[in-house]
N, C-alpha and C positions, 0 to 999 in steps of 0.2 A: 272496640277490638284492640286498640293500642293500650288500653289500661291493663291488659293482662301481661304485657311485656315486663311489668315489674315483678311478676312471678317467675320469670325466666331464671333458671338456676344453671350456672355454668357447668357444674359437675354432671347434672342430668343431661344437659345438651351435649357434652363431650361423649358420654356413653352412647347416646342416640347417634351421634355422628360416626363413632367407631363401628357400631353395629350395622348401620345402614350403608356405610361406604365400604365395608369389608368385601362384599361380593363384587361390586363394580371394579374395585382396585384389583382383586384377584383375577377377574376375567381379563382385565387390560394387561396385567403382567404376564399371564399365561398365553395370551394370543400371540400367534407367530408373526403377524404383520398388522399394521394399522391399529396399534394399541389404543391410541387416543380416540379413534372412531368407535372402537368397541366399548371403551369406557363411556363415551357419550350415549351410545345406544342403551347400554345396560343401566346407566344412570337415569335415562328417560323412563325406562320400565319401572325402576324402583320408585321414581318420583310419582308415577301414576298410581302405584299401589299405595304409597304414602298419602296421596291426595284423597283417595277413596277412604282409607282408614281415618284420615283426619276429619273428613266430613261426618262419618259415623260417630267418631269420638266427640266432635263438636255438638252433634245432636244429643249425645248422652250428657255432656257438660251442661247443656241448657235445660235438661230435665225432660226431654221428649220420651224417654223410656221409663220414667218413674213409676207409672201405674203398673207396667209389666213386672218390674222388679219388686214392687210392693206385693203384688198378687203372688208372685213366685215365692217370696220369703214368707208370706202369710200362710201359704200352703204347706210349708215345711213345719213339721210338728215340734221341732226343738227350738224354734224361734219365738221370742217373747211377743205377745200381742201388743200392738200399739196402733194408734190411729194413723190414717194416711197423712194428716197434717204434721204430726210429730215425725213421721218417717221422712217427709219432704224437708222439714226443718233440719234434721240431722244431715241429710245429703247436701243441703245448701251450705252448711257450715264446712263440709269437706271440700266442696267445689270452689270455695273462695280462692284457694291456692292453685287451682288447676291451670295448666298452660297446654295448649294444643301443639305438642312437639311434632306429631306426624304431619299436620297441615303446614306448619311453618317450614319444616325441612323439605316437604314436597314442593312448596313454592320456590324455595331457594335452589333445590336441585333442578327444577324445570328451567329456572333462569340461568343457572350454571351450564346446563346442557345446551340451551339455546345460544349462549355466548360461545361455547366451545364449537358448536356447529357453524356459527357465523365466522369464527376465526379460521376454521378449516376450509371454508369455501373461499 
């Protein structure tokens, strides 16, 4: 699990942070009272969505959906015909640099939300 941290790119992480924190920050700023509590609640919801997306993305990174993708692409008439082994080899080469940003940020946001809730109580 930790060997993939070498594939963490700061620019991509920054983009993911900006996109995923935009809604919780906007809700906290526009709330009339208890802005930090609203931020904590919305951040928990965003973290839950990211965790679900991260699990699905993690399954895709590990190749659990390869046969479905191969069958779908093989069914398209304009795709070149190749064997399943060659298809998996091509995907494995692309997956070497993959990092699961949704799962990572989901875990960080859950921890941050729990810390904020602990401080507020």
